[in-house]
C-alpha positions, 0 to 999 in steps of 0.5 A, spaced: 365 645 545 372 646 543 374 643 536 381 643 537 386 642 542 392 647 540 399 646 543 404 652 545 402 658 542 408 662 539 409 669 542 405 675 537 411 680 534 405 685 534 400 687 540 394 684 535 395 678 531 390 674 526 384 673 529 384 666 531 379 664 536 373 665 539 374 663 546 381 660 549 382 656 555 389 657 557 392 653 563 399 655 561 399 663 562 405 667 561 407 668 553 402 663 551 396 667 555 399 673 551 399 670 544 392 667 545 389 674 547 393 677 541 389 672 537 382 672 540 377 675 535 373 681 536 369 680 543 372 673 544 373 671 551 380 667 554 379 664 560 385 663 565 385 657 570 393 656 571 400 659 570 404 652 568 408 657 563 409 663 568 405 668 572 407 674 568 403 677 563 407 681 558 402 684 553 398 690 551 391 693 552 389 693 545 386 686 545 381 689 550 380 696 548 380 695 540 377 688 540 373 687 546 377 681 549 375 679 555 380 675 560 376 671 565 380 668 571 378 661 574 378 660 581 382 654 582 382 654 590 376 656 593 380 659 599 373 660 604 378 661 610 382 667 607 381 674 610 378 678 604 373 672 602 366 672 604 365 668 610 357 666 608 357 659 608 351 659 604 355 662 599 360 657 599 355 651 599 352 655 592 359 655 589 361 648 591 354 646 588 356 649 582 363 646 581 360 639 582 354 641 577 360 643 572 364 637 573 358 632 572 357 636 566 364 635 564 364 627 565 357 626 562 360 630 555 367 628 555 369 621 553 375 617 554 378 619 547 378 626 549 381 625 556 386 621 552 388 626 547 390 631 553 393 625 558 401 625 557 402 620 562 402 618 570 408 620 574 410 619 581 411 624 586 419 623 586 419 624 579 417 631 579 424 634 580 426 630 573 420 632 570 419 639 571 425 642 566 422 638 561 414 641 562 417 648 563 421 647 556 416 645 553 417 638 552 411 635 555 405 635 551 398 635 555 397 633 562 401 629 567 398 626 573 402 626 579 400 620 583 403 622 590 403 615 593 407 612 588 
């Protein structure tokens, strides 16, 4: 499991930085993802489930070819009805069951203190325009829950 929750990473001035991480889950993307890749240890892995900080990835191939770092995309959508995706219902049922098992494991192993460490607060849908610049500017640490009914 994770031993630390790390804030925003600073961009690396060189293609390879100091090897700090065996594994990374980065939901920010952009420059933070590039820094995580440059700082990942030999044969480490970086999972990318989000792009809160931007969808661009300005990096080099060096973490991949010199350290064997793996970049793993995390499917957040399960778009079962889009062209190009498998249309086999049994496959989708299997993937859905796998996700449900993962969420169950997380709920069993993460206590309220772990959730509290990353929960920055709850805002209403109408507050998004106010919070968007703060999020993009790095002024919000953690996750904001958006209550669409508020």
